[in-house]
C-alpha positions as CSV (number, residue, x, y, z in Angstrom):
1,M,117.8,71.1,80.7
2,S,115.0,72.8,82.8
3,S,112.3,70.8,84.6
4,A,110.0,71.4,81.6
5,K,112.2,69.3,79.3
6,H,109.8,69.1,76.4
7,I,109.8,72.9,76.1
8,E,113.6,72.9,75.7
9,V,113.3,70.1,73.1
10,R,110.7,72.1,71.2
11,R,112.9,75.2,71.2
12,L,115.9,73.1,69.9
13,L,113.7,71.7,67.1
14,E,112.5,75.1,66.2
15,G,116.1,76.3,66.0
16,A,117.0,73.4,63.8
17,I,114.2,74.2,61.4
18,R,115.0,77.9,61.5
19,N,118.7,77.2,60.7
20,G,117.8,74.9,57.8
21,E,118.8,71.6,59.3
22,Y,115.3,70.4,58.6
23,V,113.6,72.1,55.6
24,A,110.0,72.3,54.4
25,G,108.7,68.9,53.3
26,E,111.6,67.0,55.0
27,Q,110.8,64.1,57.4
28,L,112.0,64.4,61.0
29,P,113.9,61.6,62.6
30,A,111.7,59.2,64.6
31,E,110.8,60.3,68.0
32,Q,112.9,57.6,69.6
33,D,115.9,59.0,67.7
34,L,115.1,62.5,68.8
35,A,114.9,61.3,72.4
36,V,118.4,59.8,72.1
37,R,119.8,63.0,70.4
38,Y,118.5,65.3,73.1
39,G,119.0,63.0,76.0
40,V,115.4,62.9,77.1
41,S,112.7,60.2,77.4
42,Y,110.6,59.1,74.4
43,T,107.5,60.6,76.1
44,T,109.3,64.0,76.4
45,A,110.4,63.9,72.7
46,R,106.9,63.0,71.6
47,R,105.3,65.8,73.6
48,A,107.7,68.3,72.1
49,V,106.8,67.1,68.6
50,S,103.1,67.2,69.4
51,D,103.5,70.8,70.5
52,L,105.0,71.7,67.1
53,V,102.3,69.7,65.3
54,G,99.7,71.7,67.2
55,A,101.5,75.0,66.2
56,D,101.3,74.0,62.5
57,I,105.1,73.8,62.3
58,L,105.1,70.0,61.8
59,E,102.5,67.6,60.4
60,R,102.1,63.9,61.0
61,R,101.4,61.8,57.9
62,G,100.1,58.6,59.4
63,R,102.7,55.8,59.3
64,K,105.0,57.8,57.0
65,G,106.2,59.9,59.9
66,T,106.4,63.6,60.9
67,F,107.3,66.3,58.3
68,V,108.1,70.0,58.3
69,R,105.2,72.0,56.9
70,Q,105.6,74.2,53.9
71,R,106.8,77.8,54.6
72,T,107.6,76.9,58.2
73,Q,111.1,78.2,58.0
74,E,109.9,81.6,56.8
75,R,107.3,81.7,59.5
76,L,109.9,80.9,62.2
77,Q,112.2,83.6,60.8
78,Q,109.5,86.2,61.1
79,T,108.6,86.8,64.7
80,T,105.0,87.7,65.6
81,L,104.4,88.9,69.2
82,H,101.0,88.2,70.7
83,V,99.9,91.1,72.8
84,I,97.0,89.8,75.0
85,C,94.8,91.8,77.4
86,G,91.2,92.2,78.5
87,T,88.5,94.1,76.7
88,Y,87.9,96.6,79.5
89,A,89.5,99.9,78.3
90,T,91.4,101.0,81.4
91,S,94.2,103.5,81.1
92,A,96.7,100.8,82.1
93,A,95.4,98.4,79.4
94,E,95.6,101.1,76.7
95,A,99.2,102.0,77.8
96,F,100.1,98.3,77.8
97,M,98.9,97.9,74.2
98,R,100.6,101.0,73.0
99,S,103.9,100.3,74.7
100,G,103.9,96.6,73.8
101,I,103.4,97.4,70.1
102,R,106.0,100.1,70.1
103,A,108.6,97.9,71.8
104,A,107.9,95.0,69.5
105,Q,108.1,97.1,66.3
106,A,111.4,98.6,67.5
107,R,112.8,95.0,67.2
108,G,111.2,94.5,63.8
109,W,108.5,92.1,65.1
110,N,105.0,91.8,63.8
111,V,102.2,92.2,66.4
112,N,99.0,90.2,66.9
113,I,96.6,92.0,69.3
114,L,94.1,89.9,71.2
115,R,91.6,91.6,73.6
116,L,89.8,88.8,75.5
117,G,86.2,89.1,76.6
118,S,84.4,86.8,78.9
119,G,84.7,83.2,77.7
120,Q,87.3,84.0,75.0
121,Q,90.4,82.4,76.6
122,D,90.6,79.9,73.8
123,L,91.7,82.7,71.5
124,A,94.8,83.1,73.6
125,V,95.3,79.4,73.9
126,R,95.4,79.1,70.1
127,A,97.8,82.0,69.9
128,L,100.2,80.4,72.3
129,A,100.0,77.1,70.4
130,S,101.2,79.0,67.3
131,G,104.7,79.2,68.7
132,G,105.3,82.9,68.8
133,P,106.3,84.9,71.9
134,A,103.5,86.5,74.0
135,L,103.1,89.5,76.2
136,I,100.1,89.3,78.6
137,M,98.2,91.5,81.0
138,L,95.0,90.2,82.4
139,E,93.0,90.6,85.6
140,D,93.4,87.1,86.7
141,I,94.4,83.7,85.3
142,R,93.3,80.5,87.0
143,Q,96.0,77.9,87.0
144,S,93.6,75.1,86.3
145,S,92.0,76.8,83.3
146,S,92.9,76.0,79.7
147,L,94.8,79.3,79.5
148,G,96.7,78.7,82.7
149,L,97.8,75.3,81.4
150,A,98.8,76.7,78.1
151,L,100.9,79.4,79.8
152,R,102.8,76.8,81.8
153,S,103.5,74.8,78.6
154,S,104.7,77.9,76.8
155,R,106.5,79.6,79.7
156,D,109.8,79.9,77.8
157,R,108.2,82.4,75.4
158,V,105.7,84.2,77.6
159,V,106.1,87.2,79.8
160,V,103.2,88.4,82.0
161,L,102.7,92.0,83.4
162,Q,99.7,90.9,85.4
163,P,98.9,88.8,87.4
164,D,102.1,87.5,89.2
165,L,102.7,84.0,87.9
166,S,106.4,83.8,88.9
167,D,105.7,81.1,91.4
168,F,104.9,78.8,88.4
169,G,108.1,79.6,86.6
170,I,106.4,82.1,84.2
171,S,108.4,85.3,83.8
172,T,106.5,88.2,85.4
173,V,107.4,91.9,85.2
174,L,105.7,93.8,88.1
175,T,105.8,97.0,90.0
176,D,106.1,96.6,93.8
177,L,102.6,97.3,95.2
178,R,103.9,97.4,98.8
179,A,106.6,100.0,97.9
180,D,104.0,102.0,95.9
181,I,101.7,102.3,98.9
182,R,104.6,103.2,101.2
183,M,105.8,105.8,98.8
184,G,102.4,107.5,98.7
185,L,101.8,107.4,102.4
186,D,105.3,108.7,103.2
187,Y,104.8,111.6,100.8
188,I,101.5,112.5,102.5
189,R,102.9,112.2,106.0
190,A,105.9,114.4,105.0
191,A,103.4,117.2,104.4
192,G,102.1,116.8,108.0
193,H,99.0,114.8,107.4
194,T,98.0,112.3,110.1
195,H,94.3,111.8,109.1
196,I,94.5,109.9,105.9
197,A,92.0,107.9,103.9
198,I,92.7,105.3,101.1
199,A,90.0,104.8,98.5
200,V,90.4,101.4,96.8
201,Q,88.3,99.2,94.6
202,L,87.8,96.2,96.9
203,P,84.9,94.2,98.4
204,A,84.4,94.1,102.2
205,D,85.1,90.3,102.4
206,E,88.4,88.9,101.1
207,R,86.5,85.8,99.9
208,E,84.7,88.0,97.4
209,C,88.0,89.2,95.7
210,E,87.8,88.1,92.1
211,T,91.3,88.9,90.8
212,F,94.9,88.5,91.8
213,W,95.3,92.2,92.2
214,Q,92.3,92.5,94.6
215,R,93.6,89.6,96.7
216,Q,97.1,91.1,96.9
217,T,95.8,94.6,97.7
218,F,93.3,93.3,100.3
219,K,96.1,91.6,102.3
220,L,98.3,94.8,102.1
221,I,95.5,97.1,103.1
222,A,94.5,94.8,106.0
223,N,98.1,95.3,107.5
224,L,98.2,99.1,107.3
225,D,98.3,101.4,110.3
226,P,94.8,101.1,111.8
227,S,94.6,104.9,112.0
228,I,94.3,105.0,108.1
229,E,90.7,105.0,107.0
230,I,89.7,102.7,104.1
231,V,86.9,103.6,101.6
232,R,86.0,100.4,99.8
233,V,84.5,101.1,96.3
234,D,82.9,97.8,95.5
235,T,82.3,98.1,91.8
236,P,80.9,95.2,89.8
237,T,83.4,93.7,87.4
238,G,83.4,95.4,84.0
239,M,81.7,98.6,85.2
240,S,83.4,102.0,85.7
241,P,84.3,102.7,89.4
242,M,84.2,106.5,88.8
243,M,80.6,107.0,89.8
244,H,80.8,104.4,92.6
245,A,83.8,106.3,94.0
246,Y,81.9,109.6,93.8
247,E,78.9,108.1,95.6
248,E,81.1,106.5,98.3
249,I,83.7,109.2,99.0
250,G,81.3,112.1,99.5
251,P,79.3,110.6,102.4
252,F,82.6,109.2,103.8
253,L,84.1,112.7,104.0
254,R,81.0,114.0,105.7
255,R,81.3,111.3,108.3
256,H,85.0,111.9,108.8
257,P,85.6,115.6,108.7
258,D,89.1,115.2,110.2
259,V,90.5,113.6,107.0
260,T,92.9,115.9,105.3
261,A,94.4,113.7,102.6
262,L,93.0,111.1,100.2
263,F,95.1,108.4,98.5
264,T,93.1,106.8,95.6
265,F,94.0,103.6,93.9
266,G,93.2,104.2,90.2
267,D,92.5,107.2,88.0
268,E,88.8,106.6,87.9
269,L,88.6,106.7,91.7
270,A,90.7,109.9,91.7
271,I,88.2,111.6,89.3
272,G,85.3,110.3,91.5
273,A,87.0,111.8,94.5
274,M,87.5,115.1,92.8
275,G,83.8,115.3,92.1
276,A,82.9,114.5,95.7
277,C,85.4,117.2,97.0
278,R,83.9,119.7,94.5
279,D,80.4,119.1,95.8
280,L,81.6,119.5,99.4
281,R,83.5,122.7,98.5
282,L,86.8,121.1,99.6
283,G,89.4,122.7,97.4
284,I,92.3,120.6,96.3
285,P,94.9,121.0,97.7
286,D,93.9,124.0,99.9
287,R,91.3,122.0,101.9
288,I,92.2,118.4,101.2
289,S,95.2,116.8,99.5
290,L,94.8,114.1,96.8
291,I,97.4,111.6,95.5
292,N,96.7,108.7,93.2
293,K,98.4,105.3,92.7
294,G,98.7,105.1,88.9
295,N,99.2,107.7,86.2
296,S,97.4,108.6,83.0
297,P,97.2,111.6,80.7
298,L,93.8,112.3,82.2
299,L,95.3,113.1,85.6
300,E,97.7,115.6,84.1
301,L,94.9,117.4,82.2
302,V,92.3,117.7,85.0
303,S,92.3,120.9,87.1
304,P,94.0,120.7,89.5
305,A,96.4,118.1,88.0
306,I,96.9,115.1,90.4
307,T,100.1,114.0,92.0
308,C,100.6,110.3,91.4
309,I,102.7,107.2,91.9
310,S,103.5,106.3,88.3
311,H,104.2,102.7,87.5
312,N,105.7,103.0,84.1
313,V,104.0,100.4,81.8
314,E,106.3,101.4,79.0
315,M,109.3,100.3,81.1
316,Q,107.6,97.1,82.0
317,C,106.9,96.3,78.3
318,E,110.5,97.1,77.3
319,E,111.8,94.8,80.1
320,A,109.4,92.1,79.0
321,I,110.4,92.3,75.3
322,A,114.1,92.2,76.3
323,I,113.4,89.0,78.3
324,L,111.6,87.4,75.3
325,H,114.4,88.5,72.9
326,S,117.0,86.9,75.2
327,R,115.0,83.7,75.5
328,M,114.6,83.4,71.7
329,N,118.3,83.8,71.3
330,G,119.2,81.1,73.8
331,G,119.9,83.4,76.7
332,D,118.9,83.1,80.3
333,S,116.6,85.8,81.7
334,G,117.4,84.9,85.3
335,D,114.7,84.8,88.0
336,A,111.1,84.6,87.0
337,L,110.1,87.7,88.9
338,H,111.4,91.1,87.6
339,V,110.4,94.2,89.6
340,I,110.2,97.7,88.0
341,L,110.3,100.6,90.5
342,S,107.6,103.3,90.4
343,R,108.3,107.0,90.7
344,L,106.4,109.9,92.2
345,I,105.2,112.7,89.9
346,D,104.5,115.8,91.9
347,R,101.7,118.0,90.3
348,G,100.9,120.0,93.3
349,S,97.8,118.3,94.6
350,V,99.4,117.5,98.0
351,A,99.9,120.5,100.3
352,S,100.6,121.0,104.0
353,V,97.8,120.3,106.4
354,P,95.2,123.1,106.2
355,A,93.6,124.8,109.1
356,R,90.6,123.0,110.3
357,S,87.2,124.4,109.2
358,E,83.7,123.1,108.8
359,Y,82.3,121.6,105.6
360,S,79.8,123.3,103.5
361,G,78.1,122.7,100.2
362,A,75.6,120.5,98.6
363,A,74.9,117.0,99.9
364,V,76.0,114.1,97.8
């Protein structure tokens, strides 16, 4: 058995109920007997039973013992996937929900969508306690929080797309941020650009990073070639970075007239950059090239359409659902970390280095 033995015992008990070994209204063996049956300590067996009591699968009736609740077998036969993300409507969050729902329904699963606002982590904790599988994408999860502890207790039926919790044994399906950055920079350099700027939503001080993604990105950006300029768009949490990017990138381009290529991290930053370039009469891609990390329908519909590094959320969700399905059927999903490779979508917004000319146009 794994190091989290009570999770394995819980899964075995759920299987016994699902297969009809214990039926609704039937009393379970004493916890001492369960410990002997599964080769674990009494404490481990009791913890597994307590988990199932908390999930309303079992009920304790005082000194009479522990019994299977009514309709429990039917509930265990019908899988409900909890799709959990934040309330902020980014393109990635919307794609995550759509793809998660589609992948779950393809397997005949029901879906319970939870969008967590500030202070609403208890909703996710209760969903995890219900016993169903969960697919999660959140900005950050503190390991000492109630949700962090609940995830560790439920890690055999949870897959996370963000943040990376693989070090804690929780299956995580990620794209390789380092590889994404390298892919974008290599593409720009292949077009002859040497004066490159990256626009990213980050504070100036690493200690002010609030999310896992910010901390990871901060470290990678800090180790880039020092010739690459960095535009930090420090947007308050929960607010759109589009206008902040517009207000930061315009003055930056005036101060750095040699920059011929912009690499934005996020579609809202890309739209803000387009606005700044428009005001400075810097045509894309004739005067300045633009590539974005991340893809959305918006970047395909704007004019000009934006070349991007597309991390396929649909592929991440399909991989996550396959992991959950394997786990529910007693399979082994292998390592905790699963990496999905991104791809470059060329929409013509990166061109060869233009002839140098002076800026003109309205001030930002």
